Structures are given as C-alpha cells and as structure tokens.
C-alpha positions in Angstrom: 94.1 89.3 87.6 95.6 88.5 91.0 93.9 88.9 94.4 95.9 92.0 95.3 94.9 93.8 92.1 91.2 92.8 92.6 91.2 94.2 96.2 93.1 97.4 95.2 90.7 97.9 92.2 87.7 97.6 94.5 89.3 100.0 97.0 90.1 102.7 94.4 86.6 102.6 92.7 85.4 104.7 95.6 85.1 108.3 94.3 86.4 109.9 97.5 89.6 107.9 97.5 90.0 108.3 93.8 89.6 112.1 94.1 92.0 112.2 97.0 94.8 110.4 95.1 94.3 112.7 92.1 94.3 115.9 94.2 97.5 114.7 96.0 99.4 113.8 92.8 98.1 116.4 90.4 97.4 119.4 92.6 99.7 119.0 95.7 96.7 118.2 98.0 94.5 121.1 96.9 90.8 120.0 96.8 90.4 120.6 93.1 88.6 117.4 92.1 85.4 116.7 94.0 84.1 113.1 94.4 80.7 114.2 93.1 82.3 115.4 89.9 83.7 112.0 89.0 81.9 109.8 86.4 82.7 106.2 85.7 84.2 105.4 82.3 84.4 102.1 80.5 87.7 100.5 81.5 88.0 98.6 78.2 90.3 100.3 75.8 89.7 99.2 72.2 91.1 99.9 68.8 90.6 98.4 65.3 93.4 99.1 62.9 91.9 100.6 59.7 92.7 99.3 56.3 93.7 95.9 57.6 90.9 93.4 57.0 92.6 90.5 58.8 93.9 92.6 61.7 92.8 91.7 65.2 91.2 94.3 67.4 93.3 95.6 70.3 91.6 95.2 73.6 93.1 96.3 77.0 91.4 96.4 80.4 92.3 99.2 82.8 91.8 98.9 86.6 89.8 102.1 87.1 88.9 104.9 84.7 86.9 108.0 85.5 86.1 111.4 83.8 85.7 114.8 85.5 85.6 118.5 84.8 88.4 120.4 86.5 88.2 124.1 87.2 91.5 125.9 87.6 92.9 129.4 87.0 93.5 128.3 83.4 89.8 127.5 82.8 87.7 124.4 82.8 89.2 121.2 81.5 87.6 117.8 81.0 90.0 115.0 82.1 90.0 111.3 81.7 92.0 109.8 84.6 92.9 106.2 85.0 94.5 104.4 88.0 96.6 101.3 87.7 97.4 99.2 90.8 100.7 97.4 91.2 101.7 95.1 94.1 104.9 94.2 92.4 107.3 96.3 90.2 106.2 96.0 86.6 109.4 96.7 84.5 107.4 97.4 81.4 104.8 99.7 83.1 105.8 102.7 81.1 104.9 101.1 77.8 101.8 99.5 79.2 100.4 102.8 80.4 101.4 104.5 77.2 99.4 102.0 75.3 96.3 102.6 77.5 96.5 106.3 76.9 97.1 105.9 73.1 94.1 103.6 72.8 91.9 106.1 74.6 93.0 108.9 72.3 92.3 106.6 69.4 88.8 105.9 70.7 88.2 109.7 71.1 89.1 110.2 67.5 86.9 107.3 66.3 84.0 108.9 68.3 84.5 112.2 66.5 84.7 110.4 63.2 81.4 108.7 63.7 79.7 112.0 64.6 81.1 113.7 61.6 80.1 110.9 59.3 76.6 110.9 60.7 76.2 114.6 60.1 78.0 114.5 56.7 79.7 117.7 57.6 83.3 117.1 56.5 85.1 117.5 53.2 88.5 117.4 51.7 91.4 116.6 54.1 89.0 116.7 57.1 86.8 114.0 55.4 89.8 111.8 54.8 91.0 112.3 58.4 87.6 111.9 59.9 88.8 114.6 62.3 88.2 118.3 61.8 90.8 120.9 62.2 88.9 122.4 65.2 88.4 119.1 67.0 90.1 118.6 70.3 90.8 115.6 72.5 90.3 115.3 76.3 93.7 114.9 78.2 94.2 111.3 79.5 96.3 110.9 82.7 97.2 107.5 84.1 98.4 107.2 87.6 100.1 104.0 88.9 99.9 103.3 92.7 102.6 100.9 94.1 100.9 99.1 96.9 104.0 97.7 98.5 106.7 98.7 100.9 110.2 99.5 99.6 111.3 101.2 96.4 110.3 101.0 92.8 113.4 100.1 90.9 111.8 100.0 87.5 111.9 102.6 84.7 109.9 105.7 85.1 110.1 107.0 81.5 110.3 105.6 78.0 113.8 107.0 77.5 115.1 105.0 80.5 114.0 101.8 78.7 115.7 102.6 75.4 119.0 101.0 74.3 120.6 104.2 73.0 123.6 106.2 74.1 123.5 109.0 71.5 121.6 111.9 73.0 121.3 113.4 69.6 119.1 110.5 68.6 117.3 110.4 71.9 116.0 114.0 71.5 114.0 112.9 68.5 112.3 110.1 70.3 109.2 111.3 72.2 109.4 110.4 75.8 106.5 109.1 78.0 106.6 109.7 81.8 105.2 107.2 84.3 102.9 108.9 86.8 103.9 106.9 89.8 102.9 107.0 93.5 105.4 105.1 95.8 104.5 105.2 99.5 108.1 105.1 100.5 108.8 108.4 98.6 105.9 110.4 100.2 107.0 113.1 102.6 103.7 114.7 103.7 100.7 112.4 104.3 98.6 115.3 105.6 98.0 116.3 102.0 95.5 113.4 101.9 92.0 114.1 103.2 90.7 110.5 103.4 92.1 107.4 105.0 94.5 107.2 102.0 96.9 109.1 104.2 97.2 106.7 107.1 97.0 103.7 104.7 99.9 104.8 102.6 101.8 105.9 105.7 101.4 102.4 107.1 103.0 101.0 103.8 105.7 103.6 104.0 106.6 102.7 107.6 106.5 98.9 106.8 109.6 99.3 104.7 111.9 99.1 107.8 111.7 98.0 111.4 113.2 101.3 112.5 110.7 103.4 110.6 107.7 101.4 111.8 108.9 101.5 115.4 109.3 105.3 115.2 105.8 105.8 113.7 104.0 103.1 115.7 103.0 105.1 118.8 102.2 108.3 116.9 100.1 106.7 114.2 98.6 103.7 116.0 95.2 105.4 116.6 94.9 106.3 112.9 95.9 102.8 111.8 93.5 101.2 114.2 90.6 103.0 112.6 91.3 102.0 109.0 88.3 100.7 107.1 87.8 97.0 106.4 88.6 97.5 102.8 91.9 99.2 103.7 92.8 96.3 106.1 92.0 93.8 103.3 94.4 95.7 101.0 97.2 95.6 103.7 96.6 92.0 104.3 96.9 90.9 100.6 99.7 93.3 99.7 101.9 93.2 102.8 100.6 89.9 104.4 99.9 92.0 107.5 97.4 89.5 109.0 95.4 92.3 110.6 91.9 91.7 112.1 89.1 94.0 112.9 87.1 94.0 116.1 83.5 95.1 115.5 81.4 97.2 117.9 78.0 95.8 117.2 76.2 98.6 119.0 78.0 101.4 117.3 78.3 99.6 114.0 82.0 100.5 113.9 85.3 98.6 114.2 89.0 99.0 114.8 92.1 97.0 114.3 92.6 95.3 117.6 94.5 92.2 116.6 97.6 91.8 114.6 99.0 95.3 114.8 101.6 94.4 117.4 102.3 91.1 115.7 103.0 92.9 112.4 105.3 95.3 114.3 107.2 92.4 115.7 107.4 90.8 112.3 108.8 93.9 110.7 111.4 94.3 113.4 112.4 90.6 113.1 112.6 90.8 109.3 114.9 93.9 109.7 117.0 92.2 112.2 117.3 89.0 110.1 118.2 91.1 107.0 120.9 92.9 109.0 122.4 89.7 110.2 122.3 88.2 106.7 124.0 91.2 105.3 126.6 91.1 108.0 127.3 87.4 107.3 127.5 88.0 103.6 129.9 90.9 104.2 132.0 88.8 106.5 132.2 86.0 103.9 133.3 88.4 101.2 136.0 90.0 103.4 137.2 86.5 104.3 137.5 85.5 100.6 139.3 88.7 99.8 141.9 88.1 102.6 142.4 84.6 101.3 143.0 85.8 97.7 145.4 88.5 99.0 147.4 85.9 100.9 147.6 83.6 97.9 148.9 86.4 95.6 151.3 87.6 98.3 152.8 84.1 98.6 153.1 83.7 94.8 150.5 80.9 94.7 148.0 82.9 92.6 148.5 85.3 89.7 147.7 88.9 90.4 145.2 89.2 87.5 143.3 86.1 88.6 143.2 87.4 92.2 141.8 90.8 91.1 139.2 89.1 88.8 137.9 86.8 91.6 138.0 89.5 94.3 135.2 91.7 92.9 137.2 94.9 93.6 139.3 97.1 91.2 143.0 96.4 90.6 143.9 99.6 92.4 141.9 98.6 95.5 143.3 95.1 95.4 146.9 96.5 95.3 146.2 98.9 98.2 144.9 96.0 100.3 147.8 93.9 99.2 150.3 96.5 100.4 148.5 96.8 103.7 148.7 93.0 104.1 152.4 92.9 103.4 
C-alpha cells in the first residue's frame, strides 16, 4: 500500500467526509446519509470455495467499508458502502471492485447459512442452498475516488474491457459499472457540505494553469482553510508542497506557504507542455513537408510516403497537390 493510498484511506475514514461523498454521488448532494448513522465494517473480504479441499481462501482488503440505514421515499434500506482510493488510473479497477462486491455478497450468504444451520430450520432445496427463499441480501455499493488532476482514461464498465464486437453476444454478458468520482468532471462543488468541496475543487483546478488561475482568487480563502489531513492528501497526490501556519492561541491554522508556489508550478507546467506540443507539431509538419517534396521529385514512392507521414492517402494527395 503506497503512501497516497494510506493518507487517502485515513482521510476517508472520517464519517462526515464519507457521508458527504456518498450523498454527493448517490443522492445529488441531498443529506440522506448522516455521519452518525454510519458504522464501521470489516474491510477484509473473504471467501472459501466449497467442495474444494485444497482450494485457497480468497482474501481481499478494501480501503474503507461502512454500513448504514438509508431512509428514502421507497422505504428504509440497509446499505454496505465501500470507498476505494486511487492516485493513479487502475485499468482493471472494474474487475477489482466487482470482486470486492461479489465477495461481500458471498459472505452475507455464508452468514445466513450459519444462522440457518444453527437453528436447524431449513429442509429440501433450502437446506442444500443454505439460503432460504425469503432471505435477502444488503446492497453493496463501491465508490472509487480518483485523487489526481486530469482525466480517467480507463474503462468504466466491464463491457468496455471485453474483446467482443458482436452485440448479440454482449447482451448476454452481465455488465458491471464502475462508480467513479473524478474531480475534473465535477461541475457543482456546492453539493458538498464538508471540506470535500474545496479539496476536490483544488484538484479539479490543478489540471490546467488556466483553470487554476481563474479559480485562484475566488477560492483562495477556502483553500487556505483546508485541514491538515486535506493538505497531506494534496501533498502526496499532487506533490503540492503546501505548508500550514498554526495559530497557537486559537488552535487553528491556514495554508500560508506554498499556495502561490503551486500556482506558479501549474502555470509553468502548462506553459512547458504547450511549448513541447508546439515543438512536436512543428517537427511533424516539417517531416511531412520533406516527404511531400521527395514524392513530388520522384525520389520516394507514394505508398511509402503515405505510410511514413501518419496521414491518410487522401490527405497526403491533397497536400501534395497544394505543394505542386
């Protein structure tokens, strides 16, 4: 477990932040889940395949797992909610989370089976299943938070990961959706009721120098009052190098050092990236002109020129006509 994951795990164990994330993602910011309603659950997901004496037990460790009762218009539902933290894109995250959920459902069934066996109340098919017809499972929801600036370019569903082109086959393969929070994609940070809002907005703005500059003056006060845990998270995930100045009399602190430096770093990175892209584009255009000239002068076969140019034959011929 890397340092970013450890810091993020510690940060999200707080019930207020956990509830804030759940209310944002599941209920559009409505305060449905209360921090006091959350109860810690064992983060270890276990399963022992039955009927296989030599089979190894499956053990997976989640980041954070809590249970809660949710009251909505549809009634009261007990939910099991897990949060997974990612500082880098995990290209197999869909299957990883799907396994977590499947193991939890398996554990719920095993708990039911133990209770029924203890009471000796099942018979027939129910006895063989270890699960009664009336038994129900608690829904399991896993939310992944991407603690980094920029986009998530990995798969967001199982279907996206499958090597299949026939939609007729695909419709028989059960899909699994990745519940994903990407700061860059959030439009309304006011839906958060804790410092999750300014924290995720900082990460959102850090994706580009222009965006950070635009938000700096408006959001600076909110960013300066982030907690020490939030600053630790930004420092390990974005290498922000922020420091907190403590007011010993008031017992409070604010980010007084590093905010401007981070701003300058983001602007410099954006400028350097733009220059690099400009240089790369110039080199590509120069190479294309050279290939066109060689084909025009009969020194290079047309098919070879097209292959090396990286453009389509139609585009190559158009540019060749313009050159001649």
